[in-house]
C-alpha positions in Angstrom: 18.8 0.7 12.6 16.3 -0.2 9.4 13.1 0.9 8.2 10.6 -1.3 5.9 8.7 -0.4 3.1 6.1 -3.0 1.2 2.9 -2.4 -0.8 0.4 -4.3 -2.9 0.7 -7.3 -1.5 -3.1 -7.7 -2.5 -3.6 -10.5 0.2 -6.3 -13.0 -0.2 -7.2 -16.4 0.8 -6.8 -17.5 -2.6 -3.2 -17.0 -2.8 -1.6 -18.9 0.6 1.6 -18.2 -1.3 1.7 -14.6 -1.0 0.3 -14.9 2.6 3.0 -17.6 3.7 5.7 -14.9 2.5 4.2 -12.7 4.5 3.8 -14.2 7.5 7.3 -14.9 7.2 8.3 -11.6 6.4 6.6 -10.7 9.3 8.2 -12.7 12.4 11.6 -12.9 10.7 12.4 -9.4 9.5 9.9 -6.8 10.0 9.9 -7.8 14.1 13.7 -6.5 13.7 13.0 -3.4 12.5 12.9 0.1 13.7 9.7 0.6 11.8 7.3 -1.0 9.2 5.6 1.1 6.4 2.6 -0.3 4.5 1.7 1.8 1.6 -1.5 0.2 0.3 -3.1 -2.6 -1.2 -2.3 -4.6 1.6 -5.4 -6.8 0.7 -6.6 -8.0 -2.7 -9.5 -5.8 -1.3 -10.5 -4.6 2.2 -14.4 -5.0 2.6 -14.6 -3.8 6.0 -12.9 -3.6 9.6 -16.0 -6.0 10.4 -14.6 -8.9 8.5 -14.6 -11.3 11.3 -13.6 -14.4 8.7 -10.4 -16.1 9.9 -8.1 -14.9 6.7 -8.6 -11.8 8.1 -8.1 -12.3 11.7 -4.9 -14.0 10.6 -3.4 -10.8 9.1 -4.7 -8.9 12.2 -2.8 -11.2 14.6 0.3 -10.6 12.5 0.3 -7.0 12.7 -0.7 -7.3 16.7 2.2 -9.6 17.4 4.4 -6.8 15.7 3.5 -4.2 17.4 3.3 -5.4 20.4 7.1 -6.3 19.9 8.1 -2.8 19.9 7.8 -2.2 16.2 6.0 1.2 14.8 3.7 0.3 11.8 2.1 3.2 9.6 -0.3 2.3 6.9 -1.7 4.2 4.3 -4.9 3.4 2.5 -4.6 2.0 -1.2 -7.3 1.8 -3.7 -7.8 -1.7 -2.9 -8.4 -1.2 1.2 -9.4 2.4 1.5 -12.0 0.7 3.6 -9.6 -0.1 6.5 -10.2 2.4 9.4 -9.9 3.0 13.0 -11.2 -0.4 13.9 -8.5 -2.6 12.5 -5.8 0.0 14.0 -7.0 -0.1 17.4 -7.1 -3.7 17.0 -3.7 -4.3 15.8 -1.8 -1.3 17.0 -0.8 -0.3 13.6 -1.1 4.0 13.1 -3.1 5.0 10.0 -1.5 7.8 7.9 -3.2 10.5 5.6 -3.1 9.6 1.9 0.1 11.6 1.0 2.4 12.7 4.1 6.3 13.5 5.0 8.2 11.4 7.6 11.9 11.7 8.7 13.9 9.0 7.7 17.2 8.9 9.3 17.0 12.6 9.0 15.9 12.8 5.4 12.5 14.5 4.9 10.5 11.6 2.5 7.1 12.2 1.1 5.2 8.9 1.0 2.0 7.8 -0.8 0.4 5.0 -2.2 0.6 6.3 -5.9 -2.8 6.0 -7.2 -3.4 10.0 -6.7 -0.3 10.4 -9.2 -2.4 8.6 -12.2 -4.3 11.5 -12.8 -3.8 10.5 -16.5 -6.5 7.9 -15.4 -9.4 10.3 -15.7 -11.8 7.3 -15.1 -10.2 5.5 -12.1 -9.8 9.6 -10.5 -13.7 10.0 -10.7 -14.0 6.4 -9.1 -11.7 7.0 -6.2 -13.7 10.6 -5.5 -16.8 8.8 -5.6 -15.6 6.0 -3.1 -13.9 8.1 -0.8 -17.0 10.9 0.3 -17.3 10.4 3.8 -21.5 9.8 3.6 -20.9 6.8 1.2 -18.5 5.2 3.4 -20.8 5.7 6.3 -23.5 4.0 5.1 -21.4 1.5 3.1 -20.0 0.3 6.3 -23.9 0.1 8.4 -24.6 -2.3 5.4 -24.5 -6.2 6.5 -21.2 -7.9 5.7 -22.3 -10.2 3.6 -24.2 -7.9 1.2 -21.0 -5.5 1.1 -19.4 -8.8 -0.3 -21.2 -9.4 -3.0 -20.8 -5.4 -4.0 -17.1 -5.5 -3.3 -17.2 -8.7 -6.0 -19.0 -7.3 -8.7 -16.9 -4.0 -8.1 -13.8 -5.9 -8.5 -15.3 -7.7 -11.9 -15.7 -4.3 -13.4 -12.1 -3.1 -12.4 -10.5 -6.1 -14.1 -12.7 -5.1 -17.1 -12.0 -1.9 -17.4 -8.2 -2.4 -16.8 -8.1 -4.7 -19.7 -8.9 -1.9 -21.9 -6.5 0.6 -20.5 -2.9 1.4 -21.5 0.0 1.0 -19.5 1.1 4.6 -19.7 -2.1 5.9 -18.6 -2.2 3.4 -15.2 1.6 5.3 -14.8 2.3 8.2 -12.6 2.3 11.4 -14.4 5.5 13.3 -14.1 3.9 16.5 -14.0 2.0 15.5 -10.9 4.9 13.9 -9.1 7.0 17.4 -9.4 3.8 18.8 -8.4 3.8 17.2 -5.1 7.5 16.8 -4.3 7.0 20.7 -4.8 4.3 21.3 -2.7 5.8 19.1 0.5 9.5 20.5 -0.4 11.1 17.3 -0.6 13.8 16.0 -3.2 12.7 12.0 -2.4 9.0 10.1 -2.9 8.3 6.6 -2.0 5.2 5.1 -3.2 3.5 2.0 -4.6 0.3 1.3 -7.0 1.7 0.8 -10.3 3.5 -2.4 -9.5 7.1 -1.0 -12.0 9.7 -1.1 -9.1 12.3 1.2 -9.7 14.1 4.0 -9.1 13.8 7.0 -11.1 16.2 10.1 -11.2 15.3 13.2 -12.7 17.1 16.8 -12.2 14.8 20.0 -12.1 16.1 23.9 -12.0 19.4 22.0 -10.9 17.8 19.9 -8.0 18.2 16.1 -7.9 14.9 14.3 -7.2 14.7 10.8 -6.6 11.3 8.4 -6.9 11.6 5.2 -5.3 8.5 2.6 -6.7 7.9 -0.3 -4.4 6.8 -3.6 -6.0 4.0 -5.8 -6.1 3.7 -9.5 -4.4 2.0 -11.1 -7.2 5.0 -13.7 -8.2 7.2 -12.8 -5.3 8.1 -10.5 -2.1 9.0 -6.8 -2.6 10.5 -5.2 0.0 12.4 -1.4 0.3 14.9 -1.8 3.0 16.3 1.4 4.1 19.1 2.3 6.5 20.8 5.7 7.1 21.6 6.9 3.2 20.8 3.4 2.1 17.8 2.5 0.0 17.8 -1.2 -1.1 14.9 -2.7 -3.4 14.7 -6.3 -2.6 12.8 -9.4 -3.1 11.4 -12.6 -1.5 11.2 -15.6 -3.1 7.6 -17.4 -2.6 8.3 -21.4 -1.5 7.9 -23.4 -4.4 5.9 -26.1 -2.8 3.2 -23.3 -1.7 -0.3 -23.0 -3.9 
């Protein structure tokens, strides 16, 4: 029995090497799993479920083939694909989860999330997140013609890149107090998330209880997969093909 976790692939037509690694993973590994959890930022930026470009349809077809084979796929929105919604899920057969939720992982209760909500020291980003997650704004944005949305997103992406250049890495990392608060809120001692692009296992003790936080890696230079068996958690990498690009 195997459950797989991935996040921060940032799939885009501009990076065929990432897409190729993802397709290989889906067809050779995920198809043999009990379940696949995608913890956000699957795309570099998802403009909306009305994206019918060949690239978007290719990704849809991979998920559709996987769910049709009997593998359960669950998705948590990230800061790059918070507009992925019900239509995409219906067309692919995946299940959209809430931003923060708990799952039963072979008898162990685990809290899973993308991870951006843990970075509360980045006040400017948290304000941006709060704005773009307003239901009325998303409702309005989803009714704008796709080509106009694409222009808006391109501008937003440029602003995000500029903003990141002036932030320290510590500000963009998780806040330990917030991590502890979420673990306490959900009464669990294990957390799995992505977002920070810093794959690792973090252990800490609080009031005599040992807690574990597992951070998934990004897919910029190699694939990154958390492979879980009963009581066994393995953070692994998947190489890109050298002749890709």
